[in-house]
Structures are given as C-alpha cells and as structure tokens.
C-alpha positions as CSV (number, residue, x, y, z in Angstrom):
1,M,-128.7,-86.2,99.1
2,E,-125.0,-85.4,99.5
3,M,-123.3,-83.1,97.0
4,D,-119.7,-83.7,96.0
5,I,-117.8,-80.5,96.7
6,P,-114.7,-80.2,94.5
7,R,-111.4,-79.9,96.4
8,R,-109.5,-76.8,95.7
9,G,-105.8,-77.1,95.0
10,V,-103.4,-75.8,97.5
11,A,-101.7,-72.5,96.3
12,R,-98.1,-73.0,95.7
13,G,-95.5,-70.1,95.9
14,F,-91.8,-69.9,95.1
15,T,-89.5,-71.8,97.2
16,L,-86.4,-70.1,98.6
17,V,-84.2,-71.9,96.2
18,E,-86.2,-70.9,93.2
19,L,-86.3,-67.3,94.4
20,L,-82.5,-67.2,94.7
21,V,-82.1,-68.7,91.3
22,V,-84.4,-65.9,89.8
23,I,-82.4,-63.2,91.6
24,A,-79.2,-64.7,90.4
25,I,-80.4,-64.8,86.8
26,I,-81.5,-61.1,87.0
27,A,-78.1,-60.2,88.5
28,V,-76.3,-61.9,85.6
29,L,-78.5,-60.1,83.1
30,M,-77.8,-56.8,84.7
31,G,-74.1,-57.5,84.8
32,L,-74.2,-58.2,81.0
33,L,-76.4,-55.2,80.2
34,L,-74.8,-52.5,82.4
35,P,-71.5,-52.3,80.5
36,A,-73.4,-52.1,77.2
37,V,-75.5,-49.2,78.6
38,Q,-72.4,-47.4,79.9
39,M,-70.6,-47.9,76.6
40,A,-73.7,-46.4,74.8
41,R,-73.7,-43.4,77.1
42,E,-70.0,-42.8,76.7
43,A,-70.4,-43.1,72.9
44,A,-73.1,-40.4,73.1
45,R,-70.9,-38.2,75.3
46,R,-67.9,-38.6,73.0
47,S,-70.1,-37.7,70.0
48,A,-71.3,-34.6,71.7
49,C,-67.8,-33.6,72.7
50,S,-66.6,-34.1,69.1
51,N,-69.5,-31.9,67.9
52,N,-68.4,-29.2,70.4
53,L,-64.9,-29.2,69.1
54,R,-66.1,-29.1,65.5
55,Q,-68.2,-26.1,66.2
56,L,-65.3,-24.3,68.0
57,G,-63.1,-25.1,65.0
58,L,-65.6,-23.6,62.6
59,A,-66.0,-20.5,64.8
60,V,-62.2,-20.0,64.6
61,I,-62.3,-20.3,60.8
62,N,-65.1,-17.8,60.5
63,Y,-63.3,-15.5,62.9
64,E,-60.1,-15.6,60.8
65,S,-62.1,-15.1,57.7
66,A,-63.7,-11.9,59.1
67,R,-60.6,-10.6,60.9
68,Q,-57.7,-12.0,58.8
69,K,-56.1,-13.4,62.0
70,L,-56.8,-16.1,64.6
71,P,-58.1,-15.2,68.0
72,V,-55.5,-14.3,70.6
73,N,-55.0,-15.5,74.2
74,Q,-54.0,-12.7,76.5
75,I,-51.8,-14.2,79.2
76,G,-51.2,-10.9,81.1
77,P,-52.5,-7.5,82.0
78,G,-53.0,-4.6,79.7
79,A,-50.8,-1.5,79.6
80,A,-51.4,1.2,82.2
81,K,-53.6,4.1,81.3
82,P,-52.3,7.7,81.6
83,G,-54.7,8.4,84.5
84,G,-54.2,5.1,86.2
85,G,-55.7,1.7,85.9
86,F,-55.2,-0.8,83.1
87,Q,-56.5,-1.5,79.6
88,A,-57.7,-4.9,78.4
89,G,-55.8,-8.0,79.4
90,Y,-56.2,-11.6,80.7
91,Y,-58.9,-12.4,78.1
92,S,-58.8,-15.9,76.8
93,W,-59.0,-16.6,73.1
94,L,-62.6,-17.9,73.7
95,V,-63.9,-14.4,74.6
96,P,-63.5,-12.8,71.1
97,L,-64.9,-16.0,69.6
98,L,-68.3,-15.7,71.4
99,P,-70.1,-13.9,68.6
100,Y,-69.2,-16.7,66.2
101,L,-70.7,-19.2,68.7
102,E,-74.0,-17.4,68.8
103,Q,-73.2,-16.0,72.3
104,E,-73.3,-12.3,71.4
105,N,-75.4,-11.6,74.6
106,V,-72.5,-12.9,76.8
107,Y,-69.9,-11.1,74.7
108,D,-71.7,-7.8,75.1
109,R,-71.6,-8.2,78.9
110,F,-67.8,-8.0,78.9
111,D,-66.2,-4.7,79.6
112,R,-63.3,-5.3,77.3
113,K,-61.6,-2.0,78.2
114,T,-60.7,-3.3,81.6
115,N,-58.6,-6.3,82.7
116,N,-60.5,-9.5,83.0
117,G,-59.5,-10.0,86.6
118,D,-58.8,-8.3,89.9
119,G,-55.5,-6.9,90.9
120,S,-53.8,-10.3,90.9
121,G,-55.1,-10.9,87.4
122,Y,-56.2,-14.5,87.9
123,T,-59.1,-14.0,90.3
124,I,-62.4,-12.4,89.4
125,S,-64.6,-11.0,92.3
126,S,-68.3,-10.8,92.3
127,S,-68.0,-7.0,92.1
128,H,-65.9,-7.1,88.9
129,P,-67.5,-5.6,85.8
130,N,-67.2,-8.9,84.0
131,A,-68.5,-11.1,86.9
132,V,-71.8,-11.9,85.2
133,A,-70.3,-12.8,81.9
134,A,-67.4,-14.7,83.3
135,S,-69.7,-16.8,85.5
136,T,-72.0,-17.7,82.6
137,A,-71.8,-21.4,81.8
138,I,-71.7,-22.1,78.0
139,P,-72.6,-25.7,77.2
140,I,-70.5,-25.9,74.0
141,L,-67.4,-25.3,76.2
142,L,-67.9,-28.3,78.4
143,C,-67.3,-32.0,77.5
144,P,-70.2,-34.1,78.8
145,S,-67.7,-36.6,80.2
146,D,-65.9,-33.9,82.2
147,T,-66.9,-32.4,85.6
148,P,-66.9,-28.7,86.4
149,G,-65.7,-28.2,89.9
150,D,-66.0,-25.6,92.7
151,N,-64.4,-22.5,91.2
152,S,-64.1,-20.4,94.3
153,R,-60.4,-20.8,93.8
154,M,-60.8,-18.2,91.0
155,G,-62.6,-15.6,93.2
156,T,-66.0,-14.8,94.5
157,C,-67.3,-14.5,91.0
158,R,-66.9,-18.3,90.7
159,P,-66.3,-18.2,86.9
160,A,-67.6,-20.9,84.7
161,S,-65.3,-23.7,83.5
162,S,-64.2,-25.0,80.1
163,S,-63.0,-28.4,78.9
164,Y,-61.1,-27.1,75.9
165,A,-57.8,-25.5,75.2
166,G,-56.1,-24.0,72.1
167,N,-52.8,-25.3,70.7
168,A,-49.9,-23.0,71.6
169,G,-47.3,-25.2,69.9
170,W,-44.0,-25.9,71.6
171,P,-42.5,-24.1,74.6
172,S,-40.0,-21.4,73.8
173,Y,-37.3,-23.4,75.4
174,A,-37.8,-26.4,73.1
175,T,-34.9,-26.7,70.6
176,G,-37.0,-29.0,68.3
177,F,-36.7,-32.7,67.6
178,N,-32.9,-32.8,67.5
179,G,-31.7,-29.4,68.4
180,E,-32.4,-27.8,65.1
181,R,-34.3,-24.9,66.6
182,V,-32.6,-22.0,68.4
183,A,-34.0,-21.4,71.9
184,P,-35.9,-19.3,72.7
185,G,-37.8,-20.2,69.6
186,R,-40.6,-18.2,68.1
187,H,-44.2,-19.1,68.8
188,N,-45.3,-21.9,66.4
189,G,-48.8,-22.9,67.6
190,S,-52.2,-22.0,66.3
191,I,-53.6,-19.8,69.0
192,P,-51.1,-16.9,69.6
193,L,-50.2,-15.7,73.0
194,L,-50.0,-12.0,74.0
195,R,-48.9,-10.2,77.2
196,P,-50.2,-6.6,76.4
197,A,-48.5,-4.6,79.1
198,S,-45.0,-6.2,78.6
199,P,-44.7,-8.2,75.4
200,V,-42.7,-11.4,75.4
201,G,-40.2,-11.8,72.6
202,W,-40.9,-15.4,71.7
203,H,-44.6,-14.8,71.3
204,G,-43.8,-13.0,68.0
205,G,-46.8,-10.7,68.0
206,S,-50.5,-11.6,67.8
207,Q,-50.9,-12.0,64.0
208,V,-51.4,-15.6,63.1
209,R,-53.1,-16.1,59.7
210,M,-54.1,-19.1,57.7
211,S,-51.2,-18.4,55.4
212,D,-48.8,-19.0,58.3
213,F,-49.6,-22.7,58.4
214,I,-46.7,-23.8,56.3
215,D,-47.3,-27.5,57.2
216,G,-50.9,-27.2,56.1
217,T,-54.2,-26.5,58.0
218,S,-55.1,-30.2,57.8
219,N,-51.8,-31.2,59.5
220,T,-51.8,-28.7,62.4
221,A,-53.7,-29.0,65.7
222,L,-56.0,-26.2,66.7
223,I,-58.1,-27.2,69.8
224,S,-58.2,-30.3,72.1
225,E,-59.7,-31.4,75.4
226,R,-58.2,-30.8,78.8
227,L,-59.7,-32.0,82.1
228,I,-60.9,-29.5,84.6
229,Q,-59.3,-29.4,88.1
230,T,-61.8,-30.3,90.8
231,G,-59.5,-30.6,93.8
232,T,-60.1,-27.9,96.4
233,T,-57.3,-28.8,98.8
234,A,-53.6,-29.5,98.5
235,A,-54.2,-33.1,99.5
236,A,-57.0,-33.5,97.0
237,I,-54.9,-32.2,94.1
238,R,-51.8,-34.3,95.1
239,E,-53.9,-37.4,95.5
240,G,-56.3,-36.7,92.6
241,D,-56.0,-37.3,88.8
242,R,-52.3,-37.3,87.9
243,R,-53.1,-35.7,84.5
244,I,-54.1,-32.4,86.1
245,R,-51.1,-32.2,88.5
246,S,-48.5,-29.9,87.2
247,M,-44.9,-31.0,87.5
248,H,-42.1,-28.4,87.9
249,I,-39.6,-28.6,85.1
250,L,-36.2,-27.0,86.1
251,E,-34.0,-27.4,83.1
252,R,-34.5,-25.4,79.9
253,D,-33.3,-25.2,76.3
254,R,-33.7,-28.9,75.6
255,T,-35.0,-31.0,72.7
256,L,-38.5,-32.2,72.9
257,P,-37.4,-35.8,73.9
258,Q,-35.2,-34.3,76.6
259,I,-38.0,-32.2,78.0
260,V,-40.3,-35.2,78.1
261,A,-37.6,-37.2,80.0
262,Q,-37.5,-34.5,82.7
263,F,-41.0,-35.3,83.9
264,T,-39.9,-38.4,85.6
265,A,-37.7,-36.4,88.0
266,S,-40.1,-33.5,88.6
267,H,-42.2,-32.6,91.6
268,V,-45.8,-31.5,91.8
269,D,-46.6,-27.9,92.4
270,V,-50.1,-27.5,94.0
271,F,-50.5,-23.8,93.2
272,E,-49.7,-24.3,89.6
273,S,-52.2,-27.1,89.4
274,S,-55.1,-25.5,91.2
275,F,-56.5,-23.3,88.5
276,I,-56.6,-25.7,85.5
277,G,-59.9,-25.3,83.5
278,R,-61.6,-23.2,86.2
279,S,-62.4,-20.2,83.9
280,W,-63.2,-20.2,80.2
281,S,-62.9,-16.4,80.0
282,S,-59.5,-16.1,81.7
283,G,-56.3,-16.0,79.6
284,F,-54.2,-16.5,82.7
285,P,-51.8,-19.4,81.8
286,L,-52.6,-21.4,84.9
287,T,-56.2,-21.7,84.0
288,A,-54.8,-23.6,81.0
289,P,-56.8,-22.0,78.1
290,T,-53.9,-23.2,75.9
291,Y,-51.9,-26.5,75.8
292,M,-48.6,-27.5,74.3
293,H,-47.4,-30.4,72.2
294,V,-44.7,-31.9,74.4
295,N,-46.0,-35.0,76.4
296,T,-48.5,-37.2,74.5
297,P,-52.2,-37.2,75.5
298,N,-53.3,-38.3,79.0
299,T,-49.8,-38.3,80.5
300,L,-48.2,-35.6,82.7
301,T,-48.6,-31.8,82.6
302,G,-45.7,-29.5,83.6
303,H,-44.4,-26.0,83.9
304,Y,-41.3,-23.9,84.0
305,G,-40.8,-21.2,86.7
306,T,-41.7,-18.6,84.1
307,S,-45.0,-20.2,83.0
308,R,-47.1,-17.5,84.6
309,S,-45.3,-14.7,82.9
310,Q,-44.5,-16.2,79.5
311,G,-47.2,-18.8,78.9
312,N,-44.8,-21.7,78.7
313,Y,-47.3,-23.9,80.4
314,L,-46.8,-27.5,79.3
315,I,-50.5,-28.5,79.6
316,V,-51.2,-31.9,78.1
317,P,-54.6,-32.8,76.4
318,S,-56.6,-35.2,78.6
319,S,-60.1,-36.6,78.7
320,R,-62.3,-39.3,80.2
321,H,-63.0,-40.9,76.8
322,P,-61.3,-44.3,77.0
323,G,-58.1,-44.5,75.0
324,G,-57.4,-40.9,73.9
325,V,-58.6,-37.4,73.3
326,I,-60.6,-35.6,70.6
327,L,-58.7,-32.9,68.6
328,T,-59.8,-30.3,66.0
329,L,-57.4,-29.4,63.2
330,V,-57.0,-25.9,61.8
331,D,-59.1,-26.9,58.8
332,G,-62.0,-27.6,61.1
333,S,-62.0,-31.4,61.0
334,T,-61.9,-33.5,64.2
335,R,-59.9,-36.6,65.0
336,F,-59.7,-39.0,67.9
337,V,-56.0,-39.1,68.9
338,P,-55.0,-42.3,70.8
339,D,-52.9,-42.1,73.9
340,D,-50.2,-44.2,72.2
341,I,-49.7,-41.8,69.3
342,E,-46.1,-41.7,68.1
343,P,-44.4,-38.7,69.9
344,T,-42.8,-37.5,66.7
345,V,-46.2,-37.2,65.1
346,W,-47.6,-35.5,68.2
347,W,-44.8,-32.9,68.1
348,A,-45.2,-32.3,64.4
349,I,-48.9,-31.6,64.4
350,G,-48.3,-29.1,67.2
351,G,-46.1,-26.8,65.1
352,R,-47.5,-24.9,62.2
353,N,-44.2,-24.3,60.5
354,D,-41.8,-27.1,61.6
355,R,-41.9,-28.4,58.1
356,R,-43.0,-31.9,59.1
357,P,-46.5,-32.1,57.7
358,E,-47.6,-35.3,59.5
359,T,-51.2,-36.4,58.8
360,L,-53.5,-37.9,61.4
361,S,-55.6,-40.9,60.4
362,Q,-59.3,-40.5,60.1
C-alpha cells in the first residue's frame, strides 16, 4: 500500500530588491535618530560645562569671603631675591582657588615661593618643582565639548589644559563706549592682573572686593569659556579654528567700537596664538587664563604688542556649544550668552564700574 508523503514547501529568502528596501529603511531611521542622539549628547555636555562654571563661581565667592578679595592672576615673574632667584610669579588665578575646589592635594604640591615657570616664564620643564602639580588634569577645568591638545609647546612638563578664563574687563587702551574714559584706563574687570616684579600702572593693584562691583555682582561677568589651542604647527594654527588665532592690533587708545573695527585689518600672529589654554596653572597672558570684553563671543581674538608684558590680551570667549558660550556672573549664577548679543551689553557686563548695569536674560 502506497503512503502519501506530504510535499515540503520550498524555503523562500529575501530577494535582492527586498533586502535593499530594508537597508534603505534602516539608513533613513539612522539618519533621523543620529541628530537626536548628537543633540542629547551635546545637551549633556553643555549641562556639565554649566555646572563646572557654577562651581568655579562659587569657589571664587568663598575665596573672597575668606580673604576679602578676589583671586589674582599673575602675568609676570616675581621680584628678585637678595641672594638671586625669584619669588612667586606666573601663577594663574586658578591656583589659589584650588582649596575651594576640593583640590588641596594639588595645591600643596605647588612651591609657591618660586616662579611657576622656567627662565622664560611661560614654559615649565619636567624638572621644575611644580611639574607634577602643573601637569595634573582637573576635570572641573575642562569643558566636555572642548579638546585638550598636545601641550609640549608649554615645556617638557606638558602642563594640563583649561577651558575657562576669568574676566579682566577692558584693555587699558580702551577709551570706553564713546571716549568717556581716559586711556590708559584702570583695571575694570573681575579677576585682577598683577606683575609682581614690575607692577603695571593700569592694573591698579590686586585688591578687588565685592564692594568694588558698582554695577552689581549680578550684572558683571566673572568667568567664561575659551577654546584650547590644539594646533602644533604654524600651518595648523593658521588654517585651524579662527576663534583661537590671535590678530595683531596696531592702533591704541580707541573706543571699544573702534577697537572692534581694527580686527578686519589685522594679521594673525602664530606665536601669540600657540599657547592659548595650554596650561591652567600659568598666569602668562598668552595661555589666556583671562579674557576681555571687546569682541562678542565666538568671533576674533587679538593682542597689542604689549600683551605679554601688560596682560592686554583681547581673548574672546568661545565654545563648541552651538550658538554661544556659557558665562558665570560674579554672584555665582550662570547664563548662556548668544553669539549675537548686543555689543553694548557685552561691553557693559565686562566692566564692574562703568555705571552701565546691564542685565543678562535668564
């Protein structure tokens, strides 16, 4: 007797056309999801950066409460000792702030009786007493959207970078909004500048207190972001991010609008651009531990021929956050400042006593 054997169906796979359709659908979905993922990541980085700046602002407030003055940025060497050598100099305003950032162990490693640099002042060798401390990376000093570079330009110590700079106000040569200020004007920022060995007149000493903020602590900038230079060759700097190429400003004693106008006729100086952000512990002006309220955020940085000796370095806040930079005010609050901020508002929040108490929106 014959048995009926059921016939098995023939296995059927994807055709080439169907496979291509599936791949196309997946590609479209990835194209839709990737920007959303990137936006979420950037939002997280921006939030972390804002928190860094908030903590730095609170540390400055606590420092001022304990010392009755704001931390000082030393732009030059210390005075010579009777037996030779030098005393403390070239320390950035971030060094005295370390104990207020829970970084006492790093602070204690600094030999603060010696200059924070080799003979040139702006390089730190691996044999320097402060080499270990200066090369210590401190997370709160780095924006997650920024990129620390190869810091061999700063010496064999390869000091650690920082994404943040303190507000030094206006350059001494700025005659104000409309020429109402005599140049050289007195220091009008939040973080005072000091050249210990040979004091500079316009710095006006190193005593800046909360009571000196005539325009109000909620109307004066304290700290903002500033991108770190990553170019290691002259070509890389010239062809790199235009925001960290320093333009040479020739004319002085100008109003703020006139200084801004000079940038269009300026030329790039590679040397002046090569140190930006490469050392958080160095007060050397070209490492840009401070910035000035001249050009608006994410535009062009500049310098005068005397930047290195006077601290007149026209660093401009910059960031990789789309559309602007994060800024901390003297009262400790943070704001996102758009690139298209009105220049007059930007200039006003840079000066602590220009008697223009402009308020940034929340």
